[in-house]
DRENMARDO-705576 format. One record per residue (C-alpha): x, z, y; residue number from 0. Coordinates in nm, 2 decimals. Example, Ala and Ser with C-alpha at 12.3 -4.5 7.8 and 13.67 -1.06 7.14 Angstrom:
REM DRENMARDO-705576
u = 1.23; w = 0.78; v = -0.45; n = 0
u = 1.37; w = 0.71; v = -0.11; n = 1
REM end
This chain:
REM DRENMARDO-705576
u = -0.95; w = 1.61; v = 2.22; n = 0
u = -1.27; w = 1.43; v = 2.11; n = 1
u = -1.40; w = 1.44; v = 2.46; n = 2
u = -1.09; w = 1.27; v = 2.60; n = 3
u = -1.09; w = 1.01; v = 2.32; n = 4
u = -1.45; w = 0.93; v = 2.40; n = 5
u = -1.37; w = 0.87; v = 2.76; n = 6
u = -1.07; w = 0.65; v = 2.68; n = 7
u = -1.22; w = 0.45; v = 2.39; n = 8
u = -1.54; w = 0.25; v = 2.41; n = 9
u = -1.64; w = 0.26; v = 2.05; n = 10
u = -1.67; w = 0.53; v = 1.79; n = 11
u = -1.44; w = 0.34; v = 1.54; n = 12
u = -1.08; w = 0.44; v = 1.63; n = 13
u = -0.76; w = 0.36; v = 1.43; n = 14
u = -0.44; w = 0.56; v = 1.47; n = 15
u = -0.07; w = 0.48; v = 1.42; n = 16
u = 0.20; w = 0.75; v = 1.42; n = 17
u = 0.55; w = 0.71; v = 1.57; n = 18
u = 0.86; w = 0.78; v = 1.36; n = 19
u = 0.98; w = 1.06; v = 1.59; n = 20
u = 0.65; w = 1.26; v = 1.53; n = 21
u = 0.61; w = 1.30; v = 1.91; n = 22
u = 0.36; w = 1.01; v = 1.98; n = 23
u = 0.05; w = 0.84; v = 1.84; n = 24
u = -0.12; w = 0.52; v = 1.94; n = 25
u = -0.50; w = 0.50; v = 1.91; n = 26
u = -0.69; w = 0.17; v = 1.92; n = 27
u = -1.05; w = 0.06; v = 1.90; n = 28
u = -1.13; w = -0.13; v = 1.59; n = 29
u = -1.35; w = -0.38; v = 1.75; n = 30
u = -1.24; w = -0.37; v = 2.12; n = 31
u = -0.89; w = -0.49; v = 2.24; n = 32
u = -0.79; w = -0.16; v = 2.39; n = 33
u = -0.51; w = 0.09; v = 2.29; n = 34
u = -0.39; w = 0.42; v = 2.42; n = 35
u = -0.05; w = 0.61; v = 2.38; n = 36
u = -0.06; w = 0.99; v = 2.35; n = 37
u = 0.21; w = 1.26; v = 2.35; n = 38
u = 0.21; w = 1.50; v = 2.05; n = 39
u = 0.14; w = 1.79; v = 2.03; n = 40
u = 0.03; w = 1.81; v = 2.39; n = 41
u = -0.25; w = 1.56; v = 2.35; n = 42
u = -0.16; w = 1.41; v = 2.68; n = 43
u = -0.26; w = 1.05; v = 2.76; n = 44
u = 0.05; w = 0.86; v = 2.84; n = 45
u = -0.07; w = 0.50; v = 2.89; n = 46
u = -0.36; w = 0.26; v = 2.82; n = 47
u = -0.34; w = -0.11; v = 2.74; n = 48
u = -0.65; w = -0.33; v = 2.78; n = 49
u = -0.68; w = -0.69; v = 2.67; n = 50
u = -0.92; w = -0.97; v = 2.76; n = 51
u = -1.23; w = -1.05; v = 2.56; n = 52
u = -1.14; w = -1.27; v = 2.27; n = 53
u = -0.79; w = -1.10; v = 2.22; n = 54
u = -0.74; w = -0.87; v = 1.92; n = 55
u = -0.47; w = -0.62; v = 1.84; n = 56
u = -0.30; w = -0.74; v = 1.52; n = 57
u = -0.01; w = -0.50; v = 1.47; n = 58
u = 0.18; w = -0.20; v = 1.60; n = 59
u = 0.55; w = -0.12; v = 1.57; n = 60
u = 0.78; w = 0.15; v = 1.71; n = 61
u = 1.13; w = 0.17; v = 1.83; n = 62
u = 1.31; w = 0.48; v = 1.96; n = 63
u = 1.12; w = 0.53; v = 2.29; n = 64
u = 0.84; w = 0.28; v = 2.29; n = 65
u = 0.54; w = 0.14; v = 2.10; n = 66
u = 0.51; w = -0.23; v = 2.06; n = 67
u = 0.17; w = -0.40; v = 2.03; n = 68
u = 0.11; w = -0.75; v = 1.89; n = 69
u = -0.22; w = -0.90; v = 2.01; n = 70
u = -0.37; w = -1.24; v = 1.93; n = 71
u = -0.51; w = -1.47; v = 2.19; n = 72
u = -0.64; w = -1.82; v = 2.18; n = 73
u = -0.38; w = -2.03; v = 2.01; n = 74
u = -0.11; w = -1.76; v = 2.00; n = 75
u = 0.00; w = -1.40; v = 2.05; n = 76
u = 0.13; w = -1.17; v = 2.31; n = 77
u = 0.37; w = -0.87; v = 2.27; n = 78
u = 0.34; w = -0.57; v = 2.49; n = 79
u = 0.59; w = -0.27; v = 2.51; n = 80
u = 0.44; w = 0.07; v = 2.60; n = 81
u = 0.71; w = 0.31; v = 2.69; n = 82
u = 0.69; w = 0.68; v = 2.63; n = 83
u = 0.73; w = 0.74; v = 3.01; n = 84
u = 0.40; w = 0.56; v = 3.07; n = 85
u = 0.54; w = 0.23; v = 3.19; n = 86
u = 0.44; w = -0.11; v = 3.03; n = 87
u = 0.61; w = -0.44; v = 3.00; n = 88
u = 0.49; w = -0.77; v = 2.86; n = 89
u = 0.78; w = -0.91; v = 2.65; n = 90
u = 0.65; w = -1.26; v = 2.60; n = 91
u = 0.40; w = -1.48; v = 2.42; n = 92
u = 0.41; w = -1.71; v = 2.11; n = 93
u = 0.22; w = -2.03; v = 2.04; n = 94
u = 0.08; w = -2.10; v = 1.69; n = 95
u = -0.15; w = -2.33; v = 1.51; n = 96
u = -0.46; w = -2.14; v = 1.44; n = 97
u = -0.71; w = -2.16; v = 1.16; n = 98
u = -1.07; w = -2.05; v = 1.08; n = 99
u = -1.10; w = -1.76; v = 0.84; n = 100
u = -1.44; w = -1.60; v = 0.78; n = 101
u = -1.58; w = -1.79; v = 1.09; n = 102
u = -1.33; w = -1.63; v = 1.32; n = 103
u = -1.05; w = -1.82; v = 1.48; n = 104
u = -0.72; w = -1.63; v = 1.50; n = 105
u = -0.35; w = -1.64; v = 1.40; n = 106
u = -0.36; w = -1.69; v = 1.03; n = 107
u = -0.09; w = -1.43; v = 0.93; n = 108
u = 0.15; w = -1.22; v = 1.13; n = 109
u = 0.35; w = -0.91; v = 1.06; n = 110
u = 0.57; w = -0.65; v = 1.23; n = 111
u = 0.82; w = -0.40; v = 1.09; n = 112
u = 0.68; w = -0.05; v = 1.14; n = 113
u = 0.97; w = 0.17; v = 1.24; n = 114
u = 1.25; w = -0.04; v = 1.41; n = 115
u = 1.05; w = -0.26; v = 1.65; n = 116
u = 1.28; w = -0.55; v = 1.59; n = 117
u = 1.09; w = -0.82; v = 1.41; n = 118
u = 0.77; w = -1.03; v = 1.42; n = 119
u = 0.70; w = -1.26; v = 1.13; n = 120
u = 0.44; w = -1.53; v = 1.11; n = 121
u = 0.33; w = -1.81; v = 0.88; n = 122
u = 0.25; w = -2.16; v = 1.03; n = 123
u = 0.18; w = -2.47; v = 0.82; n = 124
u = 0.32; w = -2.30; v = 0.50; n = 125
u = 0.65; w = -2.21; v = 0.67; n = 126
u = 0.77; w = -1.85; v = 0.73; n = 127
u = 0.92; w = -1.78; v = 1.07; n = 128
u = 1.06; w = -1.48; v = 1.25; n = 129
u = 1.11; w = -1.37; v = 1.61; n = 130
u = 1.35; w = -1.10; v = 1.71; n = 131
u = 1.22; w = -0.85; v = 1.96; n = 132
u = 1.49; w = -0.79; v = 2.22; n = 133
u = 1.48; w = -0.51; v = 2.48; n = 134
u = 1.30; w = -0.71; v = 2.75; n = 135
u = 1.20; w = -1.03; v = 2.59; n = 136
u = 1.14; w = -1.22; v = 2.26; n = 137
u = 1.39; w = -1.45; v = 2.10; n = 138
u = 1.31; w = -1.81; v = 2.01; n = 139
u = 1.12; w = -1.84; v = 1.68; n = 140
u = 1.35; w = -1.91; v = 1.38; n = 141
u = 1.25; w = -2.08; v = 1.05; n = 142
u = 1.33; w = -1.89; v = 0.74; n = 143
u = 1.19; w = -2.15; v = 0.50; n = 144
u = 0.88; w = -2.29; v = 0.33; n = 145
u = 0.63; w = -2.10; v = 0.11; n = 146
u = 0.37; w = -2.34; v = -0.02; n = 147
u = 0.01; w = -2.23; v = -0.09; n = 148
u = -0.35; w = -2.23; v = 0.02; n = 149
u = -0.33; w = -1.88; v = 0.18; n = 150
u = 0.02; w = -1.74; v = 0.24; n = 151
u = 0.05; w = -1.38; v = 0.36; n = 152
u = 0.35; w = -1.18; v = 0.47; n = 153
u = 0.46; w = -0.81; v = 0.51; n = 154
u = 0.78; w = -0.64; v = 0.63; n = 155
u = 0.93; w = -0.33; v = 0.48; n = 156
u = 0.91; w = -0.04; v = 0.74; n = 157
u = 1.28; w = -0.06; v = 0.83; n = 158
u = 1.28; w = -0.43; v = 0.89; n = 159
u = 1.53; w = -0.51; v = 0.62; n = 160
u = 1.30; w = -0.75; v = 0.42; n = 161
u = 1.01; w = -0.98; v = 0.48; n = 162
u = 0.80; w = -1.06; v = 0.17; n = 163
u = 0.57; w = -1.36; v = 0.14; n = 164
u = 0.32; w = -1.47; v = -0.13; n = 165
u = 0.03; w = -1.70; v = -0.19; n = 166
u = -0.29; w = -1.50; v = -0.26; n = 167
u = -0.43; w = -1.76; v = -0.51; n = 168
u = -0.28; w = -1.95; v = -0.80; n = 169
u = 0.10; w = -1.87; v = -0.77; n = 170
u = 0.17; w = -1.50; v = -0.82; n = 171
u = 0.54; w = -1.52; v = -0.71; n = 172
u = 0.69; w = -1.34; v = -0.41; n = 173
u = 0.97; w = -1.45; v = -0.19; n = 174
u = 1.17; w = -1.18; v = -0.02; n = 175
u = 1.35; w = -1.30; v = 0.29; n = 176
u = 1.64; w = -1.15; v = 0.49; n = 177
u = 1.50; w = -1.17; v = 0.85; n = 178
u = 1.85; w = -1.24; v = 0.98; n = 179
u = 1.87; w = -1.55; v = 0.77; n = 180
u = 2.21; w = -1.45; v = 0.63; n = 181
u = 2.11; w = -1.51; v = 0.27; n = 182
u = 1.85; w = -1.72; v = 0.08; n = 183
u = 1.53; w = -1.56; v = -0.04; n = 184
u = 1.50; w = -1.37; v = -0.37; n = 185
u = 1.20; w = -1.46; v = -0.59; n = 186
u = 1.00; w = -1.19; v = -0.77; n = 187
u = 0.77; w = -1.29; v = -1.05; n = 188
u = 0.58; w = -1.15; v = -1.34; n = 189
u = 0.79; w = -1.16; v = -1.66; n = 190
u = 0.47; w = -1.21; v = -1.86; n = 191
u = 0.42; w = -1.54; v = -1.68; n = 192
u = 0.08; w = -1.50; v = -1.53; n = 193
u = -0.04; w = -1.84; v = -1.40; n = 194
u = -0.41; w = -1.80; v = -1.34; n = 195
u = -0.50; w = -1.52; v = -1.10; n = 196
u = -0.48; w = -1.38; v = -0.76; n = 197
u = -0.26; w = -1.14; v = -0.57; n = 198
u = -0.43; w = -0.85; v = -0.39; n = 199
u = -0.28; w = -0.60; v = -0.15; n = 200
u = 0.10; w = -0.60; v = -0.15; n = 201
u = 0.33; w = -0.38; v = 0.05; n = 202
u = 0.64; w = -0.16; v = 0.07; n = 203
u = 0.62; w = 0.22; v = 0.03; n = 204
u = 0.65; w = 0.42; v = 0.35; n = 205
u = 1.02; w = 0.49; v = 0.28; n = 206
u = 1.10; w = 0.13; v = 0.17; n = 207
u = 1.22; w = 0.24; v = -0.18; n = 208
u = 0.94; w = 0.06; v = -0.37; n = 209
u = 0.75; w = -0.27; v = -0.34; n = 210
u = 0.41; w = -0.30; v = -0.51; n = 211
u = 0.14; w = -0.56; v = -0.55; n = 212
u = -0.21; w = -0.56; v = -0.70; n = 213
u = -0.32; w = -0.86; v = -0.91; n = 214
u = -0.60; w = -1.00; v = -1.11; n = 215
u = -0.54; w = -1.22; v = -1.41; n = 216
u = -0.81; w = -1.44; v = -1.57; n = 217
u = -0.87; w = -1.33; v = -1.93; n = 218
u = -1.12; w = -1.53; v = -2.13; n = 219
u = -1.39; w = -1.45; v = -2.21; n = 220
u = -1.37; w = -1.10; v = -2.06; n = 221
u = -1.32; w = -1.21; v = -1.70; n = 222
u = -1.05; w = -1.05; v = -1.48; n = 223
u = -0.78; w = -0.80; v = -1.59; n = 224
u = -0.67; w = -0.59; v = -1.29; n = 225
u = -0.32; w = -0.47; v = -1.26; n = 226
u = -0.03; w = -0.37; v = -1.04; n = 227
u = 0.34; w = -0.47; v = -1.03; n = 228
u = 0.59; w = -0.21; v = -0.92; n = 229
u = 0.95; w = -0.29; v = -0.81; n = 230
u = 1.22; w = -0.04; v = -0.71; n = 231
u = 1.43; w = -0.14; v = -0.40; n = 232
u = 1.80; w = -0.04; v = -0.39; n = 233
u = 2.00; w = -0.24; v = -0.14; n = 234
u = 1.93; w = -0.60; v = -0.21; n = 235
u = 1.83; w = -0.53; v = -0.57; n = 236
u = 1.46; w = -0.55; v = -0.66; n = 237
u = 1.41; w = -0.43; v = -1.01; n = 238
u = 1.07; w = -0.46; v = -1.18; n = 239
u = 0.99; w = -0.11; v = -1.31; n = 240
u = 0.67; w = -0.19; v = -1.49; n = 241
u = 0.34; w = -0.37; v = -1.49; n = 242
u = 0.03; w = -0.15; v = -1.49; n = 243
u = -0.28; w = -0.29; v = -1.66; n = 244
u = -0.57; w = -0.12; v = -1.48; n = 245
u = -0.88; w = -0.24; v = -1.65; n = 246
u = -1.14; w = -0.51; v = -1.61; n = 247
u = -1.33; w = -0.61; v = -1.30; n = 248
u = -1.26; w = -0.70; v = -0.94; n = 249
u = -0.97; w = -0.59; v = -0.72; n = 250
u = -0.92; w = -0.23; v = -0.63; n = 251
u = -1.03; w = -0.13; v = -0.28; n = 252
u = -0.70; w = 0.04; v = -0.18; n = 253
u = -0.37; w = 0.12; v = -0.36; n = 254
u = -0.08; w = 0.34; v = -0.25; n = 255
u = 0.26; w = 0.46; v = -0.38; n = 256
u = 0.38; w = 0.81; v = -0.38; n = 257
u = 0.76; w = 0.75; v = -0.38; n = 258
u = 0.86; w = 1.11; v = -0.38; n = 259
u = 0.67; w = 1.22; v = -0.68; n = 260
u = 0.65; w = 0.88; v = -0.86; n = 261
u = 0.28; w = 0.79; v = -0.88; n = 262
u = 0.04; w = 0.50; v = -0.82; n = 263
u = -0.29; w = 0.59; v = -0.66; n = 264
u = -0.59; w = 0.36; v = -0.65; n = 265
u = -0.93; w = 0.40; v = -0.48; n = 266
u = -1.21; w = 0.18; v = -0.63; n = 267
u = -1.56; w = 0.09; v = -0.53; n = 268
u = -1.70; w = 0.35; v = -0.76; n = 269
u = -1.55; w = 0.61; v = -0.52; n = 270
u = -1.31; w = 0.75; v = -0.79; n = 271
u = -0.94; w = 0.81; v = -0.72; n = 272
u = -0.72; w = 0.72; v = -1.01; n = 273
u = -0.36; w = 0.84; v = -1.04; n = 274
u = -0.09; w = 0.70; v = -1.28; n = 275
u = 0.27; w = 0.84; v = -1.31; n = 276
u = 0.54; w = 0.57; v = -1.29; n = 277
u = 0.65; w = 0.67; v = -1.64; n = 278
u = 0.31; w = 0.68; v = -1.80; n = 279
u = 0.31; w = 0.51; v = -2.14; n = 280
u = 0.14; w = 0.17; v = -2.17; n = 281
u = -0.23; w = 0.21; v = -2.19; n = 282
u = -0.23; w = 0.57; v = -2.06; n = 283
u = -0.55; w = 0.68; v = -1.90; n = 284
u = -0.53; w = 0.78; v = -1.53; n = 285
u = -0.61; w = 1.11; v = -1.38; n = 286
u = -0.95; w = 1.06; v = -1.22; n = 287
u = -1.05; w = 1.26; v = -0.91; n = 288
u = -1.39; w = 1.25; v = -0.73; n = 289
u = -1.46; w = 1.40; v = -0.39; n = 290
u = -1.82; w = 1.49; v = -0.47; n = 291
u = -1.97; w = 1.28; v = -0.20; n = 292
u = -2.15; w = 0.94; v = -0.21; n = 293
u = -1.98; w = 0.78; v = 0.09; n = 294
u = -1.71; w = 0.52; v = 0.07; n = 295
u = -1.35; w = 0.64; v = 0.04; n = 296
u = -1.07; w = 0.45; v = 0.21; n = 297
u = -0.69; w = 0.40; v = 0.20; n = 298
u = -0.49; w = 0.70; v = 0.05; n = 299
u = -0.21; w = 0.80; v = 0.28; n = 300
u = 0.09; w = 1.01; v = 0.16; n = 301
u = 0.29; w = 1.25; v = 0.36; n = 302
u = 0.65; w = 1.09; v = 0.36; n = 303
u = 0.79; w = 1.42; v = 0.24; n = 304
u = 0.55; w = 1.42; v = -0.06; n = 305
u = 0.37; w = 1.74; v = 0.03; n = 306
u = 0.02; w = 1.60; v = 0.11; n = 307
u = -0.22; w = 1.32; v = 0.04; n = 308
u = -0.51; w = 1.24; v = 0.27; n = 309
u = -0.80; w = 1.02; v = 0.18; n = 310
u = -1.04; w = 0.93; v = 0.46; n = 311
u = -1.41; w = 0.84; v = 0.42; n = 312
u = -1.73; w = 0.99; v = 0.54; n = 313
u = -1.52; w = 1.31; v = 0.55; n = 314
u = -1.15; w = 1.37; v = 0.51; n = 315
u = -0.99; w = 1.50; v = 0.19; n = 316
u = -0.65; w = 1.66; v = 0.23; n = 317
u = -0.48; w = 1.78; v = -0.08; n = 318
u = -0.15; w = 1.98; v = -0.11; n = 319
u = 0.09; w = 1.83; v = -0.36; n = 320
u = 0.30; w = 2.14; v = -0.44; n = 321
u = 0.25; w = 2.11; v = -0.81; n = 322
u = 0.28; w = 1.81; v = -1.04; n = 323
u = -0.04; w = 1.61; v = -1.09; n = 324
u = -0.23; w = 1.68; v = -1.41; n = 325
u = -0.16; w = 1.43; v = -1.68; n = 326
u = -0.41; w = 1.24; v = -1.89; n = 327
u = -0.29; w = 1.20; v = -2.25; n = 328
u = -0.42; w = 0.93; v = -2.48; n = 329
u = -0.53; w = 1.06; v = -2.82; n = 330
u = -0.53; w = 0.85; v = -3.14; n = 331
u = -0.91; w = 0.85; v = -3.15; n = 332
u = -1.18; w = 0.78; v = -2.89; n = 333
u = -1.28; w = 1.15; v = -2.84; n = 334
u = -1.10; w = 1.48; v = -2.85; n = 335
u = -1.32; w = 1.77; v = -2.95; n = 336
u = -1.07; w = 2.06; v = -2.98; n = 337
u = -0.74; w = 2.18; v = -2.83; n = 338
u = -0.52; w = 2.48; v = -2.91; n = 339
u = -0.19; w = 2.59; v = -2.75; n = 340
u = 0.10; w = 2.76; v = -2.93; n = 341
u = 0.13; w = 3.13; v = -2.83; n = 342
u = 0.47; w = 3.07; v = -2.68; n = 343
u = 0.35; w = 2.76; v = -2.49; n = 344
u = 0.60; w = 2.52; v = -2.65; n = 345
u = 0.34; w = 2.28; v = -2.78; n = 346
u = -0.03; w = 2.22; v = -2.82; n = 347
u = -0.25; w = 2.05; v = -3.08; n = 348
u = -0.54; w = 1.82; v = -3.02; n = 349
u = -0.80; w = 1.72; v = -3.28; n = 350
u = -1.04; w = 1.43; v = -3.28; n = 351
u = -1.33; w = 1.30; v = -3.49; n = 352
u = -1.15; w = 1.13; v = -3.78; n = 353
u = -0.97; w = 1.42; v = -3.94; n = 354
u = -0.65; w = 1.38; v = -3.73; n = 355
u = -0.45; w = 1.63; v = -3.54; n = 356
u = -0.18; w = 1.54; v = -3.28; n = 357
u = 0.10; w = 1.78; v = -3.19; n = 358
u = 0.22; w = 1.75; v = -2.83; n = 359
u = 0.56; w = 1.92; v = -2.74; n = 360
u = 0.57; w = 2.08; v = -2.40; n = 361
u = 0.94; w = 2.14; v = -2.37; n = 362
u = 0.99; w = 1.91; v = -2.07; n = 363
u = 0.80; w = 1.82; v = -1.76; n = 364
u = 0.63; w = 1.52; v = -1.93; n = 365
u = 0.46; w = 1.58; v = -2.26; n = 366
u = 0.57; w = 1.30; v = -2.50; n = 367
u = 0.35; w = 1.18; v = -2.79; n = 368
u = 0.42; w = 1.41; v = -3.08; n = 369
u = 0.38; w = 1.40; v = -3.46; n = 370
u = 0.04; w = 1.29; v = -3.59; n = 371
u = -0.09; w = 1.51; v = -3.87; n = 372
u = -0.35; w = 1.32; v = -4.06; n = 373
u = -0.54; w = 1.33; v = -4.39; n = 374
u = -0.44; w = 1.10; v = -4.67; n = 375
u = -0.77; w = 0.95; v = -4.78; n = 376
u = -0.64; w = 0.87; v = -5.13; n = 377
u = -0.50; w = 1.22; v = -5.21; n = 378
u = -0.72; w = 1.42; v = -4.98; n = 379
u = -0.41; w = 1.61; v = -4.85; n = 380
u = -0.28; w = 1.65; v = -4.50; n = 381
u = 0.07; w = 1.52; v = -4.42; n = 382
REM end
C-alpha cells in the first residue's frame, strides 16, 4: 500500500522491478541506496536492503527464488542476494577503475542479465569483462576482449545469452559477445556506412527476439538525422530487418519494441508518442498519439504478452492492445482533403490537392499502396 511504501522508502521517487515468476517485485529509492522485496499479490514486505552513503544501486536481476542487487561503492561494486524467504547474503565484491562522469564518481559501465541472475558485465579501460554469479559467490572476472572508444556501454539480453557493447560516439558498430567466451564476438554495423554520428539507447526486447538501437547521423547542412536500427535475433543469427529514419533533431527520449505485434514506439520531448510498424514502407508517417497533458512522458513499457502498453509520466496511461494499431498512410501529395470507402469495404480512395486520386486495397491486414489515378495535363483526361 502507499502507506507502507512511505514507511519503507525515504523519498517519493520509487523505481520498481518485476520478477519473472510474477510473484515478487523489488522497489528502490531513486536517490537513496535502499531497496525492498515484496510478495505479490499479498503486498507483504519480505526484506529490506540498506546501503551506506555514497553507494548506489546500479542493477537488479532475478533468478528462480531470489533477487540480485548490484550496488556501486568507492572503487568497485558489491552484489547482494535477497531470497524470497527473507534471508540475505552478500555474494562478493569487485574492484574497478572508476571515472568522473557528470561530476559524479562511479563505475563507468556495468550490466546484469535480467531474468537468469547469472552474469555481471563491466567495461574497464576499453575492455569488456564478465563475472559469473554462482550460488553463494562470484567467479573471478574474465576478459572477453577489447572495445575501443571514448565512451563504451554494454547491455545483456534478458536471458543472459548475449552481451552487446558499443561506443556512443564516432563508431556506430556493435560487438555481440558470448558471455561464456565459447565463440568470438559478432559485429553489427549499418550497411549504409554511417561514420559521423552517435548511438543512443540500445537494448534487447523483453523476450530477447529483437535488438534495437537509436542513432543520430550528421547531415549537412540540416544537422542531425535521427533513426533506429532493428535486428531480429534467432539463435546466434542477428539479421538487420531495417533502418528507420525518424526525422531531424536531437535523440528521442525513450524508445521501445513491441515484439509480439511488431512495432517501434518512441516518446519525444514534445510529449508525443510515435508508433511505426516493422513493415512500414520507407518514409511512412508514424501514428502519433498524445495524452492530453503537459507533463513529461517516460519510457513506454509493453506487456510481454502484447496485450497492454503503459506509459508513465505525471499520470499513468494504460492502453489495451486488443486491436491492430491504426496505420498512417503516405499520400502522393502533402495534404489529403477527401476519402471515400467502397461499399463492400474492399478498398478506399483518397484525394489530394493536385488532381490526384489514390486507390488503397484493403484485402489484407496491411493496406498496400494502390494505383494512382491522375490527370494527364496534356490531354486533360484522367488515367
